[in-house]
C-alpha positions as CSV (number, residue, x, y, z in Angstrom):
1,M,7.7,-21.3,-2.0
2,N,7.1,-20.7,-5.8
3,A,5.8,-17.1,-6.0
4,S,4.3,-17.9,-9.6
5,R,1.8,-20.2,-8.1
6,S,-1.4,-19.5,-6.2
7,L,-0.9,-20.1,-2.5
8,N,-3.2,-22.9,-1.3
9,L,-4.5,-21.1,1.7
10,L,-6.9,-22.1,4.4
11,I,-8.9,-19.0,4.9
12,C,-9.7,-18.4,8.5
13,A,-13.5,-17.9,8.7
14,A,-15.4,-20.0,11.3
15,M,-18.5,-21.9,10.3
16,V,-21.1,-22.6,13.0
17,V,-24.4,-24.3,12.9
18,C,-27.2,-21.8,12.7
19,V,-29.8,-22.1,15.4
20,G,-32.7,-20.4,14.1
21,D,-11.6,9.2,15.6
22,A,-13.2,10.2,12.7
23,G,-12.2,11.7,9.3
24,T,-11.9,10.9,5.6
25,F,-9.4,8.2,4.6
26,A,-7.4,10.8,2.7
27,Q,-7.0,12.7,5.9
28,Q,-6.1,9.6,7.8
29,N,-3.6,8.7,5.0
30,R,-1.9,12.1,5.3
31,R,-1.7,11.8,9.1
32,A,-0.3,8.2,8.6
33,S,2.5,9.6,6.3
34,G,4.2,10.7,9.5
35,V,4.4,7.1,10.7
36,S,8.3,7.3,11.2
37,R,7.8,10.0,13.7
38,L,5.3,8.1,15.8
39,R,6.7,6.4,18.9
40,R,6.6,2.7,19.3
41,L,4.1,1.4,21.9
42,S,4.2,-1.4,24.3
43,A,2.1,-4.5,23.6
44,T,-0.3,-3.4,26.4
45,D,-0.7,0.0,24.9
46,I,-1.3,-1.4,21.5
47,A,-4.0,-3.6,22.9
48,R,-5.7,-0.7,24.5
49,R,-5.6,1.3,21.4
50,V,-6.7,-1.4,18.8
51,L,-9.2,-3.6,20.7
52,P,-12.0,-1.0,20.9
53,A,-12.0,-0.9,17.1
54,V,-12.2,-4.6,16.6
55,S,-15.5,-6.5,16.1
56,V,-16.7,-10.0,15.8
57,I,-19.0,-10.4,12.7
58,V,-21.7,-13.1,12.6
59,C,-23.4,-13.6,9.2
60,D,-26.5,-15.6,8.4
61,D,-27.1,-17.2,4.9
62,G,-30.5,-18.7,5.8
63,E,-29.1,-22.1,6.7
64,D,-25.8,-21.7,8.4
65,S,-23.9,-18.8,10.1
66,S,-20.3,-17.8,9.5
67,Q,-18.1,-15.9,11.9
68,G,-15.2,-13.6,11.3
69,S,-13.5,-10.4,12.4
70,G,-13.5,-6.8,11.3
71,F,-12.5,-3.4,12.4
72,F,-13.7,0.3,12.2
73,I,-11.9,2.6,9.9
74,G,-14.4,5.5,10.2
75,P,-17.7,6.3,11.7
76,G,-20.0,3.5,10.9
77,L,-17.5,2.0,8.4
78,V,-16.0,-1.5,9.0
79,I,-13.4,-3.5,7.0
80,T,-13.6,-7.2,6.8
81,S,-12.8,-10.1,4.3
82,F,-15.1,-10.8,1.5
83,H,-15.3,-14.4,2.3
84,V,-16.5,-13.6,5.8
85,I,-19.8,-12.1,4.4
86,E,-20.1,-13.9,1.1
87,G,-23.7,-15.2,0.8
88,M,-24.9,-13.2,3.8
89,R,-28.6,-12.4,4.1
90,R,-28.3,-10.6,7.3
91,G,-25.7,-10.1,9.9
92,T,-24.6,-8.5,13.2
93,L,-21.4,-6.9,14.4
94,R,-20.3,-6.8,18.1
95,T,-17.4,-4.8,19.4
96,V,-15.0,-6.7,21.5
97,G,-13.1,-4.0,23.4
98,G,-14.3,-1.4,25.8
99,R,-18.1,-1.3,25.7
100,K,-19.6,-4.4,24.2
101,L,-22.0,-3.1,21.6
102,T,-24.0,-5.0,19.0
103,F,-25.2,-3.5,15.7
104,H,-27.1,-4.8,12.7
105,I,-25.0,-4.7,9.5
106,S,-27.1,-2.4,7.4
107,H,-25.1,-2.1,4.1
108,V,-22.5,-3.7,2.1
109,L,-20.8,-0.5,0.6
110,Q,-18.2,-2.1,-1.6
111,I,-16.6,-5.5,-2.3
112,D,-13.6,-6.7,-4.2
113,K,-13.7,-10.6,-4.5
114,R,-10.2,-10.9,-5.9
115,A,-8.6,-8.9,-3.1
116,D,-11.0,-10.5,-0.6
117,L,-12.1,-7.2,0.9
118,A,-15.4,-5.8,2.0
119,L,-16.4,-2.4,3.3
120,L,-19.6,-2.6,5.6
121,G,-21.9,0.2,6.6
122,I,-23.2,0.1,10.2
123,Y,-26.0,2.8,10.2
124,E,-26.7,2.3,14.0
125,A,-23.0,3.0,14.7
126,F,-22.6,6.2,12.6
127,N,-23.0,8.6,15.6
128,V,-21.6,6.2,18.3
129,P,-18.0,7.1,19.5
130,I,-16.1,4.0,18.5
131,R,-12.3,4.1,17.9
132,S,-11.1,3.8,14.2
133,L,-7.8,2.5,13.1
134,Q,-5.4,4.1,10.7
135,L,-3.4,2.6,7.8
136,D,0.4,2.4,7.8
137,A,1.6,4.5,4.9
138,R,4.9,2.7,4.2
139,A,5.4,0.9,1.0
140,N,7.5,-1.9,2.5
141,L,7.9,-3.5,5.9
142,D,11.1,-4.8,7.4
143,I,11.6,-8.5,7.8
144,G,11.6,-9.2,11.5
145,E,9.5,-6.3,12.4
146,T,7.0,-7.0,15.2
147,I,3.4,-7.1,14.4
148,Y,0.2,-8.1,16.2
149,A,-2.9,-9.8,14.7
150,F,-6.3,-9.1,16.4
151,G,-9.4,-11.1,15.8
152,N,-11.7,-13.8,17.1
153,P,-10.0,-17.2,16.5
154,E,-12.3,-20.2,17.2
155,G,-14.9,-17.7,18.8
156,L,-12.3,-16.5,21.4
157,T,-13.2,-12.8,21.0
158,G,-10.7,-10.0,21.4
159,T,-7.6,-12.2,21.0
160,M,-4.2,-10.5,20.4
161,S,-1.5,-12.7,18.8
162,P,2.1,-11.3,18.5
163,G,4.5,-12.2,15.6
164,I,6.9,-10.8,13.1
165,V,7.0,-10.0,9.4
166,S,8.2,-13.4,8.1
167,A,9.2,-12.6,4.6
168,G,7.6,-9.4,3.5
169,L,5.4,-9.4,0.5
170,R,4.8,-12.5,-1.6
171,N,3.7,-11.9,-5.1
172,T,1.5,-14.8,-6.3
173,R,-0.5,-15.3,-9.5
174,D,-3.6,-13.9,-7.9
175,R,-2.5,-11.2,-5.6
176,T,0.2,-9.9,-3.3
177,L,0.2,-11.1,0.3
178,L,2.1,-10.2,3.5
179,Q,3.7,-13.2,5.2
180,I,3.7,-13.1,9.0
181,S,4.3,-15.5,11.9
182,A,1.4,-14.3,14.1
183,P,-0.9,-17.4,14.4
184,M,-4.4,-17.5,12.9
185,S,-7.3,-19.8,13.3
186,S,-11.0,-20.0,12.1
187,G,-12.6,-16.7,12.9
188,S,-9.5,-14.7,12.5
189,S,-10.2,-13.5,8.9
190,G,-10.9,-9.8,8.5
191,G,-9.1,-8.8,11.7
192,P,-6.4,-6.1,11.7
193,V,-2.6,-6.8,11.7
194,V,-0.9,-3.8,13.3
195,D,2.7,-2.6,13.7
196,S,4.4,-1.5,16.8
197,R,2.7,2.0,16.5
198,G,-0.7,0.5,16.4
199,Q,-1.3,1.2,12.7
200,V,-2.8,-1.3,10.3
201,V,-0.3,-3.2,8.0
202,G,-2.5,-5.9,6.9
203,I,-5.9,-7.7,7.2
204,A,-5.8,-11.3,8.4
205,L,-6.5,-13.8,5.6
206,G,-5.4,-17.3,6.2
207,V,-2.7,-20.0,6.7
208,L,-0.9,-22.3,4.3
209,K,-2.4,-25.8,4.5
210,K,1.0,-27.5,4.3
211,G,3.6,-26.2,6.7
212,Q,3.8,-24.6,10.1
213,N,3.1,-21.1,11.1
214,L,2.9,-19.9,7.5
215,N,0.4,-17.2,7.8
216,F,-0.8,-14.5,5.4
217,A,-2.5,-11.0,5.4
218,I,-3.8,-8.7,2.8
219,P,-1.3,-5.8,2.8
220,A,-2.3,-2.3,3.7
221,S,-1.5,-1.1,0.3
222,T,-4.2,-3.2,-1.2
223,L,-6.7,-2.0,1.4
224,R,-5.6,1.6,0.7
225,S,-6.4,1.2,-3.1
226,F,-9.7,-0.4,-2.2
227,L,-10.7,2.5,0.1
228,N,-9.5,5.2,-2.3
229,A,-11.8,3.8,-4.9
230,W,-14.8,4.2,-2.6
231,Y,-13.8,7.6,-1.2
232,K,-13.3,8.9,-4.6
233,E,-17.1,8.7,-5.1
234,N,-18.2,9.2,-1.5
235,D,-17.5,11.9,1.2
236,P,-17.9,10.5,4.7
237,T,-17.8,14.1,6.1
238,I,-21.3,14.4,4.6
239,S,-23.7,11.8,6.0
240,I,-23.4,8.8,3.7
241,W,-26.8,7.7,4.9
242,V,-28.9,10.6,3.4
243,G,-31.2,9.1,0.7
244,L,-29.9,5.5,1.4
245,V,-31.8,4.4,4.6
246,N,-34.9,3.5,2.7
247,A,-33.1,2.2,-0.4
248,P,-34.3,-1.3,-1.2
249,G,-32.3,-4.0,-2.7
250,Q,-30.6,-7.1,-1.4
251,K,-28.3,-8.2,-4.2
252,L,-24.6,-8.2,-3.6
253,T,-22.9,-6.5,-6.6
254,D,-19.8,-4.5,-7.1
255,N,-20.1,-0.8,-6.5
256,E,-23.7,-0.8,-5.4
257,W,-25.2,0.3,-2.1
258,V,-26.9,-2.7,-0.7
259,W,-29.5,-2.4,2.1
260,L,-29.7,-5.6,4.1
261,P,-33.1,-6.4,5.9
262,E,-33.5,-6.6,9.6
């Protein structure tokens, strides 16, 4: 693979015909710095820990609907891929582990088109006890390390797919990506990729069109920078919804709070 070229990825967002523990990220990051001291978990324990934080996201652009995955990283805060919500006029989110809860996507808090990341606000879930995932704090992952991808491939909600770190980080013209062997399909985009300790090492992105089992994720380091930019201006320990619940506006723009209609 030529690292100087952009990867020709088939991003994993499904298109369907439309029929009609909390704490600031900085605190989580400090806790994650002790990742080497955390014990490795069995695949069953990882599933029990991660699935309650995973969601299926369905977005409506007025004509069609798109489906993808996401996961909670704080009270009422959900990470997904930007291409999952691009063009969204309204959307819903449904948890896939534990209690099956459905929420209206109320805000798009921040986007980064180049990194293909979006931070969603779920007002209805702010005070609901839903597990959040933490980010892995390591700069590099070992090739051959076991990882697990969670998401909703082809609409099969709550799917867990094992794999390994295939080649570490790939530097392309557009961005840096994590190459993994965990399989992905349409609907996987935006789901968490976790290590054997249950911490997020990447966000499912897509597969190489030519080749077999060449799958890629946005690395946790990119997500960490994305979140730090948002947390620098906002403190989730104070209700982020104060003064925002009645804020109008539906235009999706960088660094703006966007209220999505019911």
